[in-house]
C-alpha positions as CSV (number, residue, x, y, z in Angstrom):
1,M,95.1,103.1,80.0
2,K,92.3,100.5,79.9
3,R,91.1,99.2,76.5
4,I,87.5,100.2,75.7
5,G,84.9,97.9,74.1
6,I,81.7,99.3,72.6
7,V,78.6,97.3,71.6
8,G,77.5,99.1,68.5
9,G,74.9,98.8,65.8
10,T,71.8,99.7,67.8
11,T,71.6,101.6,65.5
12,P,74.6,102.1,63.2
13,E,73.8,105.9,63.1
14,S,74.2,106.0,66.9
15,S,77.5,104.1,66.7
16,V,78.9,106.7,64.2
17,Y,77.9,109.4,66.7
18,Y,79.6,107.6,69.5
19,Y,82.8,107.3,67.5
20,R,82.6,111.0,66.6
21,N,82.3,111.9,70.3
22,F,85.2,109.5,71.1
23,I,87.4,111.5,68.8
24,E,86.2,114.9,70.2
25,V,86.6,114.0,73.9
26,S,90.0,112.4,73.2
27,R,91.2,115.6,71.5
28,E,90.0,117.6,74.4
29,L,91.6,115.4,77.1
30,F,94.9,114.1,75.5
31,E,97.9,115.2,73.6
32,N,97.9,115.4,69.8
33,D,97.3,112.0,68.1
34,F,96.6,110.2,71.4
35,Y,93.4,108.1,71.2
36,P,92.6,105.4,73.7
37,E,92.4,101.9,72.3
38,M,88.8,101.0,71.5
39,I,87.0,98.1,69.9
40,I,83.6,98.4,68.4
41,F,81.5,95.3,67.8
42,N,78.7,96.2,65.4
43,L,75.8,93.8,65.9
44,N,73.2,92.9,63.3
45,F,70.4,95.3,64.1
46,K,67.8,93.3,62.2
47,K,68.7,90.2,64.2
48,F,68.5,92.2,67.4
49,K,65.1,93.7,66.5
50,S,63.6,90.5,65.4
51,A,64.5,88.6,68.6
52,K,61.3,87.3,70.3
53,D,61.9,89.0,73.6
54,W,64.5,90.7,75.8
55,D,65.8,87.4,77.1
56,D,66.9,86.6,73.6
57,R,68.3,90.1,73.0
58,E,70.3,89.7,76.3
59,I,71.8,86.5,75.1
60,Y,72.8,88.1,71.8
61,L,74.3,91.1,73.7
62,L,76.2,88.9,76.1
63,E,77.8,87.0,73.1
64,I,79.1,90.3,71.9
65,I,80.3,91.4,75.3
66,K,82.2,88.2,75.7
67,A,83.8,88.7,72.3
68,L,84.9,92.1,73.3
69,E,86.3,90.7,76.5
70,H,88.2,88.1,74.5
71,A,89.6,90.9,72.4
72,G,91.0,92.5,75.6
73,A,88.3,95.1,76.4
74,E,88.4,96.1,80.1
75,I,85.7,98.8,80.0
76,I,82.6,97.9,78.1
77,A,79.5,100.0,77.2
78,L,76.3,99.7,75.2
79,S,76.1,102.5,72.6
80,A,72.3,102.9,73.0
81,N,69.8,103.8,75.7
82,T,67.1,101.2,75.2
83,P,69.3,98.0,75.6
84,H,70.0,99.3,79.1
85,I,66.8,97.5,80.0
86,V,69.0,94.5,80.5
87,F,72.2,96.4,81.7
88,D,72.1,95.2,85.3
89,S,71.8,91.6,84.3
90,L,74.6,91.8,81.7
91,A,76.9,93.6,84.2
92,K,76.7,90.7,86.5
93,K,77.8,88.3,83.8
94,T,81.0,90.0,82.6
95,N,84.5,90.4,84.1
96,A,85.0,93.7,82.5
97,K,83.6,96.9,84.0
98,M,80.4,98.1,82.3
99,I,79.5,101.8,82.3
100,S,75.8,102.6,82.5
101,I,74.5,105.5,80.3
102,I,71.8,106.1,82.9
103,D,74.2,106.5,85.8
104,A,76.5,108.7,83.7
105,L,73.5,110.9,82.9
106,A,72.4,111.1,86.5
107,E,75.8,112.2,87.6
108,E,75.9,114.9,84.9
109,A,72.4,116.2,85.8
110,K,73.2,116.3,89.5
111,N,76.4,118.2,88.8
112,K,74.3,120.8,86.9
113,G,71.8,121.0,89.7
114,Y,68.8,119.7,87.7
115,K,65.8,118.2,89.4
116,K,63.0,117.8,86.9
117,L,63.7,116.2,83.5
118,L,61.8,115.4,80.3
119,L,62.6,111.9,79.1
120,M,62.6,111.5,75.3
121,G,63.6,108.2,73.6
122,T,62.2,105.1,72.1
123,K,58.8,103.8,73.2
124,T,60.5,101.2,75.3
125,T,62.8,103.7,77.0
126,M,59.9,106.1,77.7
127,T,57.2,103.6,78.8
128,S,58.7,100.4,80.2
129,G,59.8,102.1,83.4
130,F,63.4,101.0,83.7
131,Y,64.9,104.3,82.7
132,K,62.4,106.5,84.7
133,R,62.8,104.3,87.8
134,K,66.6,104.4,87.7
135,L,66.6,108.2,87.5
136,E,64.0,108.4,90.3
137,E,66.3,106.3,92.4
138,H,68.9,109.1,91.9
139,G,66.4,111.6,93.1
140,F,65.0,113.1,89.9
141,E,61.5,113.9,88.9
142,V,61.0,112.5,85.4
143,I,58.3,113.6,83.0
144,V,57.4,111.3,80.0
145,P,55.7,113.0,77.0
146,E,52.9,110.4,77.0
147,E,50.8,111.9,74.1
148,Y,53.9,111.9,71.9
149,V,55.4,108.5,72.6
150,D,54.4,106.9,69.4
151,E,55.4,109.9,67.3
152,I,58.8,110.2,68.8
153,D,59.4,106.5,68.4
154,R,58.4,106.7,64.7
155,I,60.7,109.6,64.1
156,I,63.6,107.7,65.7
157,F,63.2,104.4,63.8
158,Q,61.8,105.6,60.5
159,E,63.8,108.7,60.1
160,L,66.8,109.4,62.4
161,S,68.0,105.7,62.3
162,H,68.4,106.3,58.5
163,G,70.0,109.8,58.8
164,V,66.7,111.6,57.9
165,L,66.3,114.9,59.8
166,K,63.0,116.2,58.4
167,S,61.2,116.1,61.8
168,K,63.8,118.2,63.7
169,N,61.4,121.1,64.2
170,R,58.7,118.8,65.4
171,L,61.0,117.5,68.1
172,I,61.8,121.0,69.1
173,N,58.1,121.9,69.4
174,I,57.5,118.8,71.6
175,V,60.2,120.0,74.0
176,E,58.9,123.5,74.0
177,S,55.3,122.4,74.7
178,Y,56.5,120.6,77.9
179,K,58.5,123.7,79.0
180,K,55.2,125.6,78.8
181,K,53.4,122.9,80.7
182,Y,56.0,122.6,83.4
183,E,57.7,125.9,84.1
184,D,60.2,124.3,86.5
185,L,61.4,121.8,83.9
186,D,65.2,121.9,84.0
187,A,66.2,120.0,80.9
188,A,65.3,117.4,78.3
189,I,67.0,114.1,78.1
190,L,67.9,113.0,74.6
191,G,67.4,109.4,75.8
192,C,68.0,107.8,72.5
193,T,71.4,108.1,70.8
194,E,69.8,109.0,67.5
195,L,68.1,112.1,69.0
196,P,71.3,114.2,69.1
197,I,71.7,113.6,65.4
198,A,68.7,116.0,65.1
199,L,68.7,118.1,68.2
200,K,71.7,120.3,69.4
201,E,72.3,122.4,72.4
202,G,70.7,125.8,71.7
203,D,67.8,124.4,69.6
204,T,65.4,124.7,72.6
205,S,64.8,127.1,75.5
206,I,66.0,124.5,78.0
207,P,69.2,122.5,78.1
208,L,69.4,119.2,76.2
209,L,71.2,116.3,77.9
210,D,73.0,114.4,75.2
211,T,73.3,111.0,76.7
212,A,75.7,109.7,74.0
213,K,78.2,112.5,74.6
214,I,77.8,112.2,78.4
215,H,78.3,108.5,78.2
216,M,81.4,108.6,76.1
217,R,83.1,111.1,78.4
218,K,82.4,108.8,81.4
219,I,83.7,105.8,79.5
220,I,87.0,107.5,78.7
221,E,87.3,108.8,82.3
222,E,86.9,105.3,83.6
223,A,89.4,104.0,81.1
224,M,91.9,106.5,82.5
225,K,91.7,105.2,86.1
């Protein structure tokens, strides 16, 4: 089985959630006490955030990816949605196979027969176009909650990134308001790996696509090949 490498720390809360899913998926798929070999490189989130632009962030991410390769990682993934803004560029610069969270999400949504999706995430994920465009290339109609972009971003970075869950009901209300607005809305994308810390399947009247859980399952499936 191939060794897995995870770029963590964006944020640490999401890395903890990834590892929890790693354990759950492994227990589901394998015999007792079998867990695939995995290396997590926890980057300095303050250094990542304070970089002047995405070119500098990409340089930092590539340093970490190369370190994971040096440690023997054959499958590498970014444990966050927003850094996928530079995923395609990074994937061209590594010898290891990189697993995209967006492609994994698209595969899952197609398997479930979904067509129209609400995209929730950081401001960058919701507004910069890279995420929406990728999903549209897969054939989905993507709705961005434009009037709530700043509020959702604030909840992610000021609350969920620190383990604070006080705005859970507010997030539920945002999802429900869009289901009322678009009756044919199939599901909401938890397009930030902090969002599943607050929102769980069954909290809303439409399904929630937990990108972290979907991604980790795909990572392990690829490692098994």
